[in-house]
N, C-alpha and C positions, 0 to 999 in steps of 0.2 A: 225326539226327532232331531233337535239341535245337536245333541251329543253324537249321534250317528253321523251327521253331516261333518262335524269337526273331525271325527275319526277318519272318514274317507279323505278329507283334505290332507290330514297328516300322512296317510298311506300314499297318496299321490305325490306329496312333497318328498317323501322318503324315496319313492320309486324314481322320481325325477333326479334326485341327488345321485342315486346309484347309477342311473343311465349316464349322467354327466361325468361321473368318475370313470366309468367304463370307456366312454368315447374320448375322453381327454385325460389320458394318464399323466401322472406327475412327471416332471423332467422336461419334456418338450425338446429334447436334443434331436440331432439328426438321426440317432439310432433308437428312438423311443419305442419302436415296435420290434421288440426282441422276442424270439420264439422261447417260450417257457414251457417246460415239461408240466403237463396237467397234474400228474400224480405227485411229483416232488416239489413243484414250484421253483425249480432251479433252471438257470440258463443252461443251454446245451446239455440237459439231463445230468448235470453234475460233473461233466468232463472239464478238465483244466484247459482253458483256452490257450494258455502259454505253451503247454506241452506239445501242441500240434507243431509249433515252431522249433522248440528246443529238442524234443525227443523224437520228432518226426512221426508221431503216432498219437492216437487218443489215449489219455490216461485219466482215470477217475480222480476227481479231487476228493479231499477229506472234509468231513463235516466240521472238523476243528479248524479248518483253514478256509473260511468264507470271507467274502467281501461283497458288500452291496454297492452296485453302481447302476445308475439309470433306472432305479426302481426295481432291479432284479438282483437276485442272489447268485453269485458266481463262486465256484469251489476251485481249490488249487491243491496240487500234490505236495507242495512245499512252500515255505515262507518266501523263498527267493522268487518263485513264480508269482505269488500274491503281490510282492513288492513291485515286480516288473509291470504287472497289470495295473496296479495303483498309480504308477508313474505315467503310464500312457495307455489307457484302456482301448483307445481307438485302434491301436496297432494290433491288438490281439483279439478283439471281438470279431465274430463271424460277420462277413460282409452281408449287407441287406438284413441284418438282425438274425441271421440264421435261416432265412428263407432260401429255397432252391433258386439259383440264378436262371436256370433253364426255364422253369415255370414262370418266373418274373419276366423273362424276355417275351413270353407269350401273354403277359398281362394278368397272370394268375398268381395267387399266393399259396404256396405249398411249403410247409415246414421241412427243412432239411433234417437229415438224420446224422447224429454226431459220429457215427461209425462209417459214413459214406462222405468223404471229405477230400479236400485238395487245398494245398497252399500254393498259390500262384501269384507271382508279382507281389510278394509280401502281403497277400490277403488270404484269409481263411474263408473258404467256401464250403457250405454244407449242402448236400444233395439229397433228394427224396429217394433216389434209386441209383444203382450202379449204371443203368442205361442212361440216366440223365447226366451223370458224371462223364461217361464216355462221349455223349453228344457234345458236351461242353468242351472236352479236350480236342475234338475235331476242329473247332473254330472258336477258341476262347475270346478272341477280340470282338467278334460279332455278338456273342452272348452277353459279354460285359457291357458293350455299347447299348444293346437292346434292353438289358435289365436296368442299366442306369437311366434310360429314357422312361421305362415303365414304372420304376420304383416309386417316384413321388406320388403318382396316382394310386397305385396299389396300396402303398403305405397309408395313404389318407383313408382308404376304405376299410382298413383293418380295424376291428373293434374287439376289445377284450376288457 
């Protein structure tokens, strides 16, 4: 009887540890809630975040050119992009961790898609749909202001 009880305590302790790790990811920076592809485990599905700025288009990164930042693996198409990201990752990371700013403005978290994007005012935004990007383009200042206001609360509620 005592052995079974100890086993249950260990299971509960293990479950509590996993829950704590899920709700309190390492890093704790302003962008610690980054959209990660469930299949690959990569930020922005393996697309090079610097390429959106330099090439003006999404470009897949290479498995041989990875860098871990903020607890997430990022890929790059060349070593120059990887070095640029390493020097100042906040410049190249998608704003709001890759969540759609239109959804955030409404108080909801919806992961953006790396192929539906926009660089505006030196920030990379990822959108859930082309319709969301079009709505954003009609009044970007309002969506950014609303998303900025909603992001802390929505970010706090994200669990992974």
